[in-house]
N, C-alpha and C positions, 0 to 999 in steps of 0.2 A: 502714506503708511508703508514703512519699509518691511520687506520680507524678513521673516525670522524663522528659525528652525531648519530642519533638513528636509530635503525632498525625499519622499518615501520611495518613489520609483515603482516599477511594476505596473500591473493593470489596475487602474482606479475606476473600473467600470461601475462598481457598485459601492455606494455609501449608504444605500438602503434606508433603513428606518431612521437613522440619525438625521438625515436631511428632512425627513418628514417632521421630526421633532422641531427643527428650526422654524419651519414655515408655520406650523400650528401656533408656536409661541409668538412669533412676530405678527401673525394675523390678529391674534387676540389682543396683543398689546397695542399695536399701531392703529388698528381699527377703532378700538375704544378711545384712544387718545386723540385721533386726528380727524374723525369723520363726522363731526357734529355740524352739518351744514345743509342748507337747502340748495336747490338747483334752478336758477332762473338766469338766462343768458343776457340780461339787459343791465349792464352797469352795476351800480351800487345795490340795486334790488336783488342781485345775486345772493346777498346775505340779508335775509329778512330780519326785521327787528321786532316782529310780533305785534306791531301797532295797527295792522289792517286785518282784513279777513283772509289772509293767506292760509291755504289749506294743505300745503305741502310740508315736507320735512323741514323742521326749523332747527337751526344750529344749536340754540341754547335751550330748547324746550322739547325736543323729540323724545327725551327720556322721562318727561313728566308723568306719563301713564304708568311708569315703572319705577316708583319711588325707591324701592330697595336697591335696584341696580344703580339708580342715579345717585344714591347716597354715597357711593364710593367716590364720586367726583365733587359733590357739593361742598364737602368739608375741606377740599384742597385749596391752597392759595394759588390763584390763577397765575400770578406773576412768577411764583416759584416753579409752577408747572412749566410755564413757557421757557423760563430760564434754563431749567434742567434739561428740557427737550432740546432747546436751541444749543446749549453747550455741548450736549452729546453729539448732535448731528453735525455741528460745525467741525468736529474732529475727524469725521469720516471723509474720505475722498469725495469730491463733488460727483464724479460719475457713479459712485456706489450709492450715494443718497438718491440720485436720480433713478438708478436701477431699482432701488427699494420702492420708490414711489410708483414706478411703472409696474412692479410686481403686484402691489396692492390693487392698482387700477385694473390690471388684467384679471386678478382673482375675482373682483367684484363685478366686472363687466363681462369678460369673456366666459368665465366659469360661474356666472351668476346662478344659473339653474342648479348647478352642483352644490354651490354654497347654500342655496335654499333647501335642497334636499338634505344637506349636512345639518342645517339648523333644525329641520323637522326631525331628523334622526336623533339629535341630541335632546330635543323636546320629548320625543318618545321614550328615551332612556329615563328621563326624569319622571314621566308619567308612569312608567313601569314600576319604578321605585315606590311611587306614591300609591298605586292602586293594586299591584299584584299581591302585595302582602302589607296591607295598611298598618297592621299591628307592629310589624317589624320596622316599618318606616317611621312610625311614631316613636317607637322605643329607642331608635338609634339616634334621635335628635340630640340627646345629651353628649354623645360622642362627637358629633359635628361641632357642637358648641365648644367642647374641649379643644378640638383641633383649631377652631377659629381663634381661640385665645392662647394658643401655644406660644411659648416664649421665643421661638426661633422662626425665621421666615420659612413658611411651608412651601410656597410655590417655587421659589428659587431653588430650594434644596431638593425638591422632588423632580425638578428638571434634570434629565439625565446628561446634560452637557453644561459646560461653563463657557464664559465669554472667551477665556484664553484659548479654548479649543477652536472656537470660531476663527480666531486670528491665525492659528496654526493652519487650519484648512484653507483659509484665504491666501496665505503665503505659499502654500505648497500645491495648490491645484489651479489649473487654468479655468477660464470661464466655460470652455467647452467640456472639460472633464466634469465640472460640477453639474452643468446642465444635463449631460448624458447620464450621470448617476441618478439625478432626480427623475428623469424620464424612465430609467430602468426600474427605479423604485415603484413608480406608477404602474409599469408593465407587470412587475411581480405581483402587485396587489390585485390586479384584474385577472391574473392567470387562473384558470380553472383549478389547478392544483392548490393554489393558495386559498381559493374560496372553499374547496373541500376540506382543507386542513383547518381553517377557521371554524367551519361548521362542525368538524369533529371535536374541536376544542370546546365549543359551546355545548355540544351534546354531552361531552364528558362532564363539564361543570354542572349542567342541568341534572344529569343523572346522579352525580356524586353529591350534589348539595340539596337536591330536591327529592329525588325518587328513592335513593338507597339510604335508608336511615342509619344503617350500621356504618357505612362509609362516611356519612355525614358526621356521625358521632366521633369517628376516628379523626376527622379533620378538626373538629372542635377540641378534642383532647390534644392534638398536636399543637394547635395554636395556643391552647390553654397552658401547655408546657412551656412555650416560649415566653408567655407573659405571666408565668407563675410568680407569686410573691417573692420567692427566694432570688429571682433574677432581676428584681426591680432595682436593687443597688449593686449587685454583682453582675456586670455585663460580660463576664469572661466567656460564657457560652455563646452569647450573641456575637461577640467579636470572633470567636473561633469559627462559627458558622460563616460569617462574612468572609473571613480569610480563606476558607475552603473554596468559596465561590470565586473569589478573586484569583486564586492560584490556578483554577481551571483556565481562566483567560490568559494568565501569564504563561501557561504552558505553550501557547501558540507563538510566543516570542522566542522560545528556546530553539536550539539547533540539535538535531538528533545525531547519534553516533558517538563512539568513544573519542573521536576527534572533533566533534561538533561540525561534521561535514555535510549535513543534510538539512534542508528546510523542513518545517512541519508539513507543508503542502506535499512535498515529494514523499515524505514518510507515510502519510495517509494514503497516497496513491499506490505506493508499493503494497501497503496492507490490503487495499481493495483488490489488487491484482492477485496477490497470494491467497487471500481468503476465497476469492472466486475459484482459483485453480485447485486448491486443496480441499475445500469444504462445501462446494456447491456443484450440482450436476449441471453441465453446460450443454448448450446447443452451439453448433459451429457457426462462425461468423467470420467476416474478413479479418478481424483482429485475432480470432481463434479458429483457424481452419481445421483443427483436429480436436478430438475430445480431450478434456483436461484430466489432471491426475486423479481427481475424485471419481470421475466417471469410469476410469479404466483400471483403478487399483482397488481390489477387494479389501485391502487393509483399511481403506477409508469407507467404502460403501457397504461392506458386508462382513463385519467382524465375527459373525456367527454366534450361536448359542443364546440368542435373545439379547445380546449386547446391542446398544444403540450405535448407529454409524457416526462417523466424524463429520456430520452434516451440520452446516452452520445454524440452520433453523432449529434443529434438534438440540444442539449444544446450548443455544441461547435459552431455549425452553427449560432445559435442565439446570442451567445457571440460575434462572429465575426461581426455580423450585428450591435450590440450595440457599439462595439469599432469603427467600420467604421463610424457610425453616429456621433461620437464625432469629427471627422475630415473632413468627406466628406459631404457637404451639400446635402440634399435631403429629400423628404417626409415632415415631421413636422419641419425640421430644415433648416434654410436658410443661416447659417453662419458656419464657422469653429469654433466649440465650444471650442476645445482645444486651439486654437489661442487666442480667446477672454478670456478664463480662465487664460492663462498666463498673459495677460495684466491686468486682474483684480487682480490676485494674487500679482502682483508687487506693487499694491497700498499699500499693507501691508509690510512695510519694514522688519519686523521680519521674513518674509517667505523667504527672499533672502538668508538667512543662516539657513534655516530650519534644526532643529534637533529634535529628540525625537519622530518623527512620528512612527517609528518602534516599540518603546515601547508602544505607544498608541495602535497600531495594535495588539501587543501581549496581552495587557490587554483586548481588545475586544474579543480575542479568549478565554481567561481564565474566564472572567466574564459572568454572564447570563444577560438577558435583564433588570433586576432590579439592576444590578451592584454588585451582590453577587458573591463571588469567588466560582466557580463550583467545585473546588477540596477540599475546606476546610469548606464551609458553608453548613450545613445540610439542610437549608431552600432554598438553591439555586435550580434553575431548570436546567435540562440537556442541554437545547438549549443555545448556546453562544449568547453573545450580538451582534456579527456581523451578525449572522443569524437572530436574532430577529429584528434587524434594517430593513433588507430587507423584513421580514414578515410583519412588521407594515406598511411599505410603501405600500406593496401589499394590505393589508387590507384597508388602507386609500384610495387607488386608486380605490377600488371597492365598498366600503360601501356607500350606498345611494339608497333609494327606493321611488318609486312613489306610492301614496296611492289612495284610491277610496273614495273620500269624497261625491260622489253623491248617492251611493247606500244606501239601507236601511238595511245593515247588522248590526246585533247587536253584532258581535264579535269585539274583540280589534285589530284584525290583518288583516284588509281588505286592502290588496295591490290592485293596480289598475287592472282592467280587460280590459283595453284598452291601447294599446301602450306598450312601454317597461316598465318592472317592475323596472329595475335598472336605475340609473342616471349617472353611470360612475364616482363614487367617489364624488358626491355632496350630502351632508347630507341635508335632508329635515326637515321641521318643524314636519312632522309626525314622522320621525325617532327620533327626540329629545323628543317628547311627549311620544312616545312608550317606549323609553329608560328610561324615568322618571317613567314610570308605570302609566301614566295618563289614566283616563277612556275615551277611544277613541270611543268605540261603546257601546250602551246600548239598552234596550228594549224601553226606552222613548227617548225623544229628548235632554235630559239634559246630553250631553257628549261633549267632546272637539272637536270632529270632526264636530258635528253639530254647536257648538258655533262659531268656526272659519269660517265655510262655510257661515253661515248666516251673520256674520260680513263682510266677503269679498264681498258678493253680495249686501250689503246695500249701499256701496259707501259712507258711512258716517264717515269713519275713515281717518284722514289726517296726513301727515308728511310734515313738512316745514323745509328745511335745512337752510333757510335764513329768520327767523321770523321778522327781522328788516325791511324787505321790504313789510310786510303786509300779511294778510291772503290770499290775492288773489294769492300769489306765492306758496301756499301749494298745494301738490299733493294728490289726493285720494290714500290712502294707502291700497291696496287690498292684504291681506295676507291669504294664504290658507295652507292646509296640505302639498301641494307640493312646497310651497315656499322654496327656498334654504336658509338654516340657515345663511350662511356667508353673504348673501346680506342684512340680517336684522341687522347686527352689525352697531354700530354708525360709522360715517365717520372716525374719528381719530383711530378707532380700526378695521375698515373694511379692511384696506390695499388696495390692488389693485382691489378687487371685486367690480363690479358695483352694485349700489343700486336698480336696477330694480327688481320689484317683479311680478306684474301682470298688463298687459296692456289691459285686457279685460274690458268690461263694463257691468253693470247690472247683470243679473243672468247667464251670459255666463260662460262656463267652464274656469278655470284658463288658461291663455295664457302663455306658457313657452318659446315661440319662441325667445323672446328678452332677455332671461336670459343670464347672463355672462357664456359662455361655457368653460372658462378656470379657472378664479380665484374663481369661486364657488366650484371648486374641492379642496379637503382638502390638497393634497400634494403641488400643485403649490402655493396655498395661504400661507401655512406654510413656504415654502422655500423662498417665496418673502418677508415675514416679517423678516426672519432671515437676508436676504440681506439688507433690509431697515435699520435695526438698527445697523448692523455691518459695512457696507460699505457706505451707502448713507446718514447717518446723522440723522436718526430718533431716535437714542438712545441719552441719556443725557451725555455720557462720550466722551471726545475728547482729543487729544494729540497735535493737530496742530492748528495754526492760519494762516490767510492769511497776506498779506502785510500791512493791516490796522488793524490787531489785531482781526479780527472776527474769531470765531471758525469754522473750516472746517472739513468735513468728509474725510475718506481715499480716496474717489474717487475725491476729490478736490472741491466738491460743498459745499455751506454754510450749516451749521448745520440746520436741520429742526425740531429739537425737540420741542414739545409743552408741557410745564409744566402744563398747564391748558387748558381746552376747554369745550365747551358746547355740549350737545347732540342736536339732532334735536328737533324741537317743535312737540309735538303730541297732537291731540285733537280729541274728538269723539262728533258728533252731535246727540243729544237726543231729541226726541219729548216728552215733558212732558204730563202728563194727562191733559185733558181739565179742570179738576177741580182745577188746580193750580190758585191761586189768582193772581190778577194783581201785587200786591206788591211783591209776591214771584217770579213771572215771571220777575219783574223788577230786582230782584237779579241776575238773570242769564244774564241780558242785561242792565247794568246801563247806556248805551249810545246808545239807538236804533237809527239806521240810522244816527249816528253822530250828533244828535240834543239833547241838554241838556233836561233832563226830569224834569218837575215840577209837574207832576201828574202821579201817578201810572197807571192810566187808559190808558195812551198812550203807555205803554209797551205791544206791541202787537206781539212780535216775536213768530213764530210758532215752532222754535227749539232753544234749548240751546246747547251751546258749552262747553264741560267739558275737561279741559286741564290736562295733566300729572301733578301730584302733588296736585290735588284737587282744581284747579282754574276753574272758569267758565266765560262765555262771550257769548253774542248773536251771531247769525250766519250771520247777514247781515251788519256787520260793514264794511265800505269802507276801502280800503287800506290806504287812506290818514289819517284816524284817527288812525288805527292800535293800539288799546289799548292792544293787546295781544303780543306785541313785547317783553315784559319782563316776560312772563310766559309760562308755558308748556314745559319747558326743564330743565334738571339737569346740574349743573356745576360740572365738573369732574376735580379734582386736582390730578396730577400724584404723585408718591411716591418721586420723585426727583424734588425739587422746581425750580431748575435752572441748566443749563449745568455745568458740573464739569470737570475741567482740570486735567488729570492724567499724569503720567510720561512717558508713552510709548504707541505706537500704539497697542502693544499686550495687554497691560492692558485694554485699552479702548475697544478693540475687545471683550475680554471675559466678561468684566463687562456689556457691552451693551447686549451681548448674554444672560447673566444670568438675566439681567433686563427684557428682553423679556420673559424669561421662568417663572419668579417669581414675577414681579412687574408691568409690563405694564398693564394699565387698559383696559380690554376688556369688553365692555358694549353692551348689547342688550336690546332693549325695544320692547315689544309686546303689542300694543294697540288693544283692541277688543271691539266691540259694541255688547252687548249680553244680553239675559235674564239670570241672574245669579242664577236662581233657576227654577226648573221644575214647581213651583207653581205660578210664576208671569207672567204677560202678557205684561210687558213693558221692554224696554231695559235700560241697565245701561252701564257705562264705566268701563272697566277693563284694568289695566295697569300692566304688568309683567316686572320687571326690574331685569336683571341678570348682575352681576359684577364679573369678575374674575381677580385676580391679577396675570397676566402672563398667559402663556399657561397652566402651571400646575394648576393654579387656575381655569381655564376653565374646565380642566379635572375633577375637583372635584366639579363642579357646581351642587348644589342640594339644595332644601329647607332645612333649619335647623329645625329639629323636636326635638330638645332638647337632653340632654345627654342620654335619654332612647330611642331616635329615635322612638317615638310613635306617632300615628296619632293625638290624641288630642293635643299634644304639638306643632304641626306644626303651628297652628294659633298663639299660644303664642309666638313662636320664629320666627315669620314671619319677614324677613328682618334682622335677626341676622347673623353677620359674623361667619362663621364656625370655624375660629381659634381665632379671637380676642374676640368673644363672646358678642360684643356690637351691638346695632341696627344701621343700616345705616340711619334710620330716624324714627320719630314718625309719623306713617301713620294715626293716629287717628285724626289729626288736618288738616283741609283743608288749602291749600295755603302754603305748606312748601316744601323746597328743601331737598336735601340730607344733613344730619347733621354730619355723622361720617364715613369717608372713612378710612378703615383699611390700614395700611402700612405693615401688616404682609405678608411676602413672601408666595405666593401660596394661599392666602386667597380667599374666595368667599362669595357672599351674593345673596340671592334670595328674592326679595320683590314683594309681590302681593298687589295691591291696587284696591279696587272697590269703585266707586263713583256713587251716584244716588240721587234720590229725595224722599227717605223714602219708607216705606212699601206700601203706597198708590200711590207713584209716583208723588205726587203733593206738596211735602214739600220742605224745604230748602236743598241745597246741603249738603250731608253728606256721611260718610262711609256707604256702602250699608248694609242694614239690613240682607241680605242673604249671607253676606260675608263668614261666617263660613262654608257654604255649598261648597265653592270652593275647599278647601284643600282636602277633601275626593275625589273630582273629579280629582284634579291635581296630588295628590300623595297618592293613597289609601293604599299603603303598604310601608311606609317609611323604615321599617326594612329590606326590600329586594332591595330597589331602590339604584342604583349606580350613579344617576345623569342624566343630560340631554345629555351628550356626550355618544354615544353608548358604552357600557362597553367593547366590544371586542376591542375598540380603547383605551378607558381611562384606562383599567386595564393592557394594554400593553405599556402605555405611559412612563413607567420607562426608556425605552430605549432612549426616546427623551432626558431625562436628561443626558444620557451618551454622548450626542453630546457636552455638555458643560464641565462637570467634571465627571470623572469616579468614580464609587463606589455607594453604596446604599444610601448615605446621600444627602440631598439637599444642594445646594450651592447658596446662594443669592449673590448679588453684594458685600455686606459687608463682605462676607466670601471668596471672590476670593483670596485675599492675603494668607489667612490661607491654602487654598487648592490648591495653585498655581501649585504644582508639579503634581497634578492629572488632570490637564487640558487636554482635548482631542486635540492633536496637528494635527490631520487630519482635523478637522472641518474647519479651515480657507481655506484650498484648496477646500473643498466641497462647501463652501460658494462662492468662486470665480467661481466655475463651475455653481452653481445655478444662480449667477448674469448673466453669459453668456447666460443661457437658458432664464432667464427673459427678458433680453435686446432684445433677438431675438423675444420673444413672443410679446413684446410691440411695435415692429415696426408696424406702423399703418396698413399696408397692411396685415401683418400676424395676427394682432388682429382682423381685419375685417373678415379674412378668417377662424378664429377660430383655427389657428395652435397651437399645443401644444408641444414645444420643450422638456418639462419636460418628455415626453414619453420616451426619451432616458433612463432616470433614472428608470422610472416605469417599462419599459420593462425589464431592467436588473434585477430589483427586482423580477419581475415575474419569470424570469429564475431561480434565486437563491431561489425561493419559491417552486419550484417543489421538491417533489410530494405533498406538503401541499395543494396547490391550486387545486380545482376541481370544476366541474360544476355539481350541483346536486339539488335535491328537498329541498325546505325550510322546515326544521324540527322544526321551532319555534312554540311553543304553540299549539300542536295538542289538548291539554286538553280543549282549549276554543271552540273547535268545538261542536256545539249542539249535544248532544247525545253521544259524544266521552267519552271514559274512558281510564284508564291508560294503557290498552293493545292495544289501537287503533294503527294501522299501520301508519308509518311516512307518507306514500304517501297520507293519508287522511287528512293531515294538512290543516285546512281551512284558506287559505290566499289569495285566488283569486276568483273573480267572485261575482256577486250580488245574484246568486241563489245557495248558498252553501248547499250541502248535503253530505252525507257520501261517495259519490263517487268522489267528487271534488278533483283533484290533486293539490298539492301545486306547486307554480311556480318554475322554474329552474333558478338558477343564480350562479355566481362564489362565492365560499366560501373557507375558510381555515380549515384544519383539526386540530381544537383545541381539547383539552382534552374533552370538553363537547359538541362537535358539534352534537352529536346525539340528544341533547335536543334543538338545534337551534343555528345557527350562530348569529342570531339577539336576542336571548334570553336575556331579560333585568334583569333577577333575578337569574342567576346562581351564584355559588360560584366563588371567584376570580380565583382559579386554573383552573376552567373550561374554562376560556378565554385564557389560555396559550396554546402555540403550543404543540401538543402531542410529547412525546419522541420517539414514535414508527416509525418515518419516518426519512430518511436521505436525506439531500440535497447535492448537489455537494460541497458546501462550507463545509458541515459537514464532509465529508470523507476526504477533504483536511485539516481539522483541527485536526481530531483524528480518531482512529480506533474504533472497537466495543468492548463491554465489554467481549464478548466471541466470538469465531470464527463464531458461527451461529446466534449471536444476532443481532437485529435491533437497539439496544440501544447503545448510545455512552459510551466510557470508561472514558470520562472526563479528559483524560490525556494530551490533546493538544500535541499529538505526531505525527502530520501529517506534510506534506510539508509546510503548511502555517506557522507553528510554526518555522520551519527552516528559512523561509523568514523573520519572525518577529525578528530574532536574527541577522539580517544584517542591513545595512543602505540603502538598496535598496529603500524603500519607501521614506525615508527622501531625498535620492539623487534624486529620480524622481521629488519630489515636488520642491526641490531646483533648479534642472535643468529647469523645466518648468517655474518656477517663474522668474528666471533670463532671460529666453527667452522673457519674457514680458517687459523687460527694453526698454523704448522708444529709448534709444541710440543704441539698437540692433535691431531696426525695420527691417533693411535690412536682417539680419540673420533670424529673426523670420518669416518674410514674405516668404522668400525662403524655409525654412524648412517646414513650414506648407503647402505652396502650393505644395511642393514636396511630402509630405505625402498624401495630398489629391489626387494628380495625380496618385500616386502609388495605393492607396486603391480604387480609382475610377475604375481602370482597373482590380481589383481583385474581383471576383464575385462568387456567389454560382451557382451550376449547375441549380438550379431552376430559376435563373435570365435569363438564356439563353435557356429555353425550356427543361431542364432536362439533365441528364448525356449523353444520347444517341445523343442529338442534340447540345451539347456544342461546339464541334469543328467545327460544321457547322455554327452555329449562332454566335459564338464568337471565331473565329479561332486564333486570336492573343491576346486574353485576358487570364487571369489566374483563374483557378478554385481552390478556397480555399478548396473545398471538398476533393481534392486529398490529401492534407496534413492532413486533419481531418481523412480521411479514414486510412491513414498510421498510425496515432496515435491510433485510435480506434482498429485497428487490433492488435496492440501490447498489448493492454489492454484486449480486449474481447476474442481474439483467441490464440494469441501466447503463453500465459501463462496458458492456460486451464489445461494442464497436470502437472503444477508445484505443488509440495506438499504445501498445505495450512498450515500445522502444523510444517513444517521444512523449515524456510526461509533461512537456511544456506546450504541447499542442493545445489550441484553444478549446478543443472538445473536453479538456479536463478542467475548464475554468470554474465550474461550480464547486469543485473541491477547493480551489484557491479562494473562492468567495466565502465558503463556509469557514475556513481557517481565519480569514480576515474578520468576518462577522463576530466570531467568538472572541477574537483578540480585541476588537473594537468595543464590543458591548459588555464584556465580562471582566476584562483585565483591570488591575488596579491602576496601571500607568496610562490607560487610555482616557482621553477627555470625553469620550462618548459613553463611558461605562454606565450601564444601567444599575450596577451593583451599588454605586454611590447613593442612588435614590433609594434602593432597598435598605441600605444601611441606615439612612436617615429615617425612613418609614418605621423600621423596627424600633429605633430609639424613640421616635415620637409615640408609638403605641405603648412602649414600656413606660414612658414618662406620664402619659395620661392614664395609665393603670386600667386597662380594659378588664372588666369583670367577666365572669363566665356568661352571664346573661347578655352582656354587650357583644361578646364574641358570637353567640348564637344569633343575635339580631343582625349583626354585620353579615353573617353568612346567609341569613334569610334575605337580606337586602340584595346581596350579590346574586343570589339565585333568581331573584325576581327579574333580572335583566333578560332572562332567557325564555320567558313564557308570559302569557296573559292568563291570569287566574279567572276562575268563574266568579262572577260578582256575588252569586248567592252562597257560594261555599269556597272561599279563596284558599282554604287549607287542604282541600281535596285535590291532590296532584293528578288524580285520574281525569279530572275535568279541565286540566291545563290545555292551553293552545300554545304549541311551540312557535317561537319566533327567532329570527336571526338578526335582530336589530343592530347589534354591535358589528357583526360581520358585514352587514350591508353598508354601514357607515364607512368602514375601512376599505371595502372592495368596490363600492359603487360611487359613493359621494366624494371621497377624498382624492382618488387618482386624477380626475380632470382638474382639480384645483392645483395639484402638484405640477401637472403638465403646463398649466398656464403660467406658473411662476418660475418654471425651470430655467428659462433663458436669463433670469435675473438672480439666479441662486448665489453666485459669488458676490454680487452686490449686497445681498441680504446678509451674508457673513460679515461684511465690513460694518454695515450699519448696526447689525445685531450686536457685534462686539462693542461698539461705542455706546450703545444703549444699555448693554447688560453688564459691563465691567463694574466692579465695586465703586460706589460713589457716584454713579452716573444716573441716568433717567430712571431705570428700573429700581434703583435703590431709593430714589425719591418716591416712587409709587409704593414700594414696600412699606415705607415709613408713613406715608400720608394718605394713600388710597384705602381707607378703612370704611367698612360698612357701618352705618349708624347703629349705635347701641340700642336704639328703639326697635330694631328689626331682628328677627331670628333667622337662623340658617334655613329653617323650613320655609319661611316667607321668601327668602332669596331664591330657593329652588322654584317655588311657584311663580314668582315674578319673572324669573329667567325663562321658564317654560312658556309663559304667555308672550313674552317678548319674541322668542324664537319662532313662535307660530303666528305672530301678528301680521296683519295685512301689509304693514309698512315693510316687512322683510319678505313676505311670501308673494306679494302681488307680482303679476306678470307685466304690469304696466311699465312703461319707460318714460316716466315723468317725475315731477318733484314729489309725488306721493310714494315713490319707491325708494326705500333707504339704500339698498345696494346700488341701484342705478345712480341715485343722487350722490352717495358717498364716492362711488367709483368715478363719476364725472368730476366731482370736486377735486379728488386726488389727482385726476388727470390734468386738471387745470393747474394745480400746484406744480405738477411736473412740467407743464408747458412754461410756466413762469420761471421755474428753477432752471430749466434748460436754456431759455432764451433771455432771461432778465440779466440784470447787472449783479455784480458780486455784492455781498453783504458789506456794509460799512457803517460807520457811526455807532455811537454808544447809546443813543436814546430812541432809535427806531429800528425795529428788527428787519424791516424791509426797505430801509433808506437806500436810495439809488443814485443820488447826485445827478438830478435831471440836467440835460442840456437845454439851452435856450431854443424855443420853438418846438420842442417835443410835446405831444399831447399828454395831458395829465390824467384824463379819465380812462384809466386802463385797469386791468385786473390787479396789476402791481400796486397802483395807487389805492385801490379799494382795500387790499390787504393791509397796506401801510396805515390806512385810516383806522382800520379795525383793531390792529394789534399794536399800534404805536403806544408808547408810554405817554406821549403828549396828548 
């Protein structure tokens, strides 16, 4: 046999279970085929012919008492049997055939007791199936019969290795390597840790299949889903599942790093080192002589404010909770989110054959939050785009503060001194003004805080969403510093957020109780808009029509795109000075009381109404006249004038997404009734209109102060588009609408209009004379202002762009085709999940209750933001504290309380550790880099992405050489998305419902210790449920403690060998390309079960039968689990009986490979058996089990005697004699005698050789 294949190299210490498989299969086949003989050492009588009173084991009759077993052989042609066996063995090297014979001899003689114990254990397994649950055993027999008559060879296909792999192993391993690996396998099996693990597995299966009926029902539903009727002909879901498992194994063949420079073994070792260093408390050891980063850095171990630490055990517990909430309804979620996500994803036909998601994931690891390559771009930041995305979600989920508009503080930073300081992710008007740099507090009353508060209390500002129905339908529009910004947006750009601002009256404090508690939050609002434009028809691009040719959205609804729309109507009621002449007063009320005016003296209105755009009208016009129906609002035209048909759903998806990011008009109008100068005594009307093209336009929203960005130019460039450079309107003329809407992607404009009645307050309507005083109030320092969106959000918004197209450049809808290959292929699935969350939130009962399903995502983001997130003092702007100086301590920051002095402490709230956090998380005027996440902290994602720059560094090495990079080089993510999407197929509703209900049932019974009163009380309070903490502890122990003494600077040290072994085991037993892959057997098994079409009852009976292996039921009441006696029969077989057999055969392991290959290759001896060794049709499988049990327990096998009455002794002796003959006899020759030896003259003829020749000769 010539060596083939490549030598694998490296440490081949363990081949583990795969060797076990070889020996089990060869023992069963060769023993059955070759050991039918008695044992007498006197010549020809060695082989009794049953003609005397011989009482020992007889070659041709020892199976007579076991007719079912014997029927496998009685129907075979003996000549064909011998020819097939002889042909196969003759092709193996002589030494290997001899070694195989010696291996069988050793197993039967040296390990005889263990083989007997093994036989008893197997018999016990059969008896357990028969007696523990007799009804299930009886009911399952039809399934066994279906398997018996299956169209494909069952045994061969269930064997987790093929003959070719035996040949590869033979050619690439030495005899010593193979023997050592088998001995090591035996050692592993007898190791106490292995025994405990197997016992734990049996305990889990017993509890899950026998004791916990809810868990058991979940398992039945899960299996029922896999074998649902809709999957019997369509195997795509099964194939998808198998591909996922295969790819996990293939991951271990990949090399980590952007240059493929690191082995999986080294990558995992680095992860263990970093996880231990950053996320577990350590004790000193020779490898770690000092405390680690977690133990010494409060950022990791004590973030404050009830936040959980960045401790590995805690993070894994929280990760479990997040995963569970995707499937198991509870808390903020009332549906199975994963199930609904699958249905939503199926709307998008291109996701049904999803590909490329893994490449996107890889890019998210290599790029930073702004899309720059972290390995090649010197301007890039160390933190990856994937981490940045979660950090930005965490920022958005927490940024939003309540202000103190009532106090008399003169500082710019007066947060509330009553109630909560934070809003829970709802940006307020005060936040926007503070971010712009507006003058909020001052020594006089001329500041924005005072202006807005007086306007709110006046109750003279109105908004009318339906101006055509008359002024009577208008609502008093009370806006204060604590008004939520998203509620101020115009209806077509407000999305799902409710327009409620303030329901109080008069001078009462702003009432926040009726505010939208969900969609005023930045994250839910943003996600809902993405869903609206991509799935629900609010975007202009479409690819489908209904039966009558109308454009429809992916969710099947009619397209809802509005190419043009009007803002609400806004007006402010002003009391002119009493000196206003009747004719001038007539100008603000041309139709008093609905009666035509013929004399100016009849114009007696006490108030004038000033509309948005510089229109005016009296305040008492009845609804029937409604002369204001055509004024006071702006007409908005979107960038796309009409819906556009595109060629595919995928093209529509991405163009709509980019339209939302760069072109959708977001408009906010802020009407204010105020004194627009500190020197005037009368009110005027102020209207601030902000327009952003897309989300990115909103991020850049700021007054245009000219190319020099100087204060004096702000008035000159008022209303000028920041990119296009033209004015949105000529605001100097009264009664005009918007005149120039820019179509530049990401453009924005900020228009300030002030209207009044001149310096004296009694003139004609005109642009306010003190208009120029507003801009120094609004944006006193334009050179440092970054706009109305808080810069810690806007300056990290680059990662939002990555959701559409990856990289640093902007991609408008017109550039989608050009940049097509850079599209983020994970986004459609994220959108499908976001829709599931939104649909759940919008259920009326949930909306009323204020439930927030998006918390699943934000909680996960918070987990992946540790240790960046912390609870600490607000450090923003201590320099504005009266009397403060540059050396003032942070704790003296003046942000809270009406009586601020040098001892006032700043409020505490959640923040992120940005580069410039020391100068304030809310600081509106830092440099861009100061808003970026600091490089000096490591998240769990970070250490999964890459290692450190040096062994002791806290900085990243930017090499993307962690386990997540290995994952990105497989199709696991694409496969998961494809699998989940196809589960959403309406035609597979039966499978989907079963699978999802099953997962929910299983996860619902899997809990944390804390769910059941803590670890000490878990078994008391939840005796039949499962503690995920046990698995988490097992993993954390292996990271935090087990490797403490492993050398950090020598990852090839033998002390790390178990990690090497783990990688090899996964690669060998799970990958598609491995000859040892167990997944091939699983694939065949699933096909078999689909083909035989298991019914729900048969699934139940199968699980009952499986559970019966782990207990002995009470004979009087077998269904009462409280009377069960627990047993560990399977564990005992594997850990007690099998290892000695392996040890005895180990020296001949390589020989077994060679013989096994020749016997098992297609067309060889095993093929002959598959075709001809069939149980007689007169017997049932139930009879086979019974017959086999009796055989295994028979005296012939179990006797301790060493004579011809003992099968093992006799068979082992006979095989040994075969070995002697084969070793010392002559070569095979001749065509008519299998043992023909060409005697020499004078040689004795009465030998074992002659006897065998006489028995087996054709003559």
